C-alpha positions in Angstrom: -28.6 82.1 28.3 -27.9 78.7 26.9 -24.4 77.2 26.6 -22.1 76.8 23.7 -22.4 73.0 24.1 -25.7 73.2 22.3 -23.9 74.1 19.1 -23.2 70.7 17.6 -20.2 70.7 15.3 -21.3 69.8 11.8 -20.0 66.5 10.5 -17.7 67.3 7.7 -15.1 65.6 5.5 -11.5 66.8 6.1 -8.9 67.6 3.5 -5.7 65.5 3.3 -3.7 68.1 5.3 -6.4 68.2 8.0 -6.5 64.5 8.3 -2.7 64.3 8.7 -2.6 67.0 11.3 -5.6 65.5 13.1 -4.0 62.0 13.6 -0.2 62.1 13.0 1.7 61.6 16.2 -1.4 60.9 18.2 -2.9 57.8 19.9 -6.6 56.9 19.6 -8.9 54.3 20.9 -10.4 52.6 17.9 -13.6 50.7 17.4 -14.2 48.6 14.3 -16.9 46.1 13.5 -14.6 43.2 14.4 -12.0 44.8 16.7 -11.2 47.4 19.4 -7.9 48.6 20.7 -5.5 51.5 20.6 -3.6 52.9 17.6 -0.8 55.4 17.2 -0.5 57.0 13.8 3.0 58.1 12.8 3.7 61.0 10.5 5.6 58.7 8.1 2.4 56.9 7.1 2.8 53.9 9.4 0.9 53.1 12.6 1.3 50.8 15.6 -1.7 49.2 17.1 -2.5 47.2 20.2 -5.7 45.2 19.6 -7.7 44.0 22.5 -7.9 40.5 21.1 -5.3 40.1 18.4 -2.4 41.7 20.2 0.0 44.3 18.7 1.0 45.0 15.2 1.8 47.6 12.6 0.1 48.9 9.5 0.1 51.8 7.0 -2.2 54.7 6.4 -2.7 57.4 3.7 -4.9 60.3 3.3 -6.4 62.2 0.4 -9.1 64.8 0.5 -12.1 63.3 2.3 -10.6 59.9 1.9 -8.6 57.7 4.3 -7.0 54.3 3.6 -5.4 52.0 6.1 -3.9 48.5 6.1 -4.2 46.8 9.5 -1.2 44.4 9.6 0.9 42.7 7.0 -1.1 41.0 4.2 -4.4 42.6 5.3 -6.7 44.1 2.8 -6.6 47.9 2.4 -9.7 49.6 3.8 -10.6 53.0 2.3 -13.4 55.3 3.2 -14.5 58.7 4.2 -12.7 60.5 7.0 -15.1 62.6 9.0 -14.9 64.7 12.2 -18.0 64.6 14.5 -16.4 67.0 17.0 -15.6 64.3 19.7 -14.6 61.5 17.4 -13.2 60.8 13.9 -14.6 58.2 11.5 -11.7 56.9 9.4 -12.7 54.3 6.8 -13.9 51.4 9.0 -12.7 52.8 12.3 -14.2 55.1 14.9 -11.3 57.0 16.5 -11.4 58.8 19.9 -8.2 60.6 20.8 -6.5 59.6 24.0 -5.6 62.7 25.9 -2.2 62.2 27.7 
């Protein structure tokens, strides 16, 4: 007895290729310390976002092994940090990403 849901997926860092395949062409709800909204990552290294308070904009992202960088909007500072999968969400630099299923 016991279901498979008891088997927690280990948190792990993803490779650059895994990061790209995990987010490119997909839309996520993001939560940051100072913002929430929706973001769509494009395979060309750009993204479009719709922030709940600041409105819409575009930015750029890049991935290396275990590392994710993104720039939210023109002139914004680049945020870099670990990219991790927790099974139901991704942690990408300063954002928590939950995929929106269409």
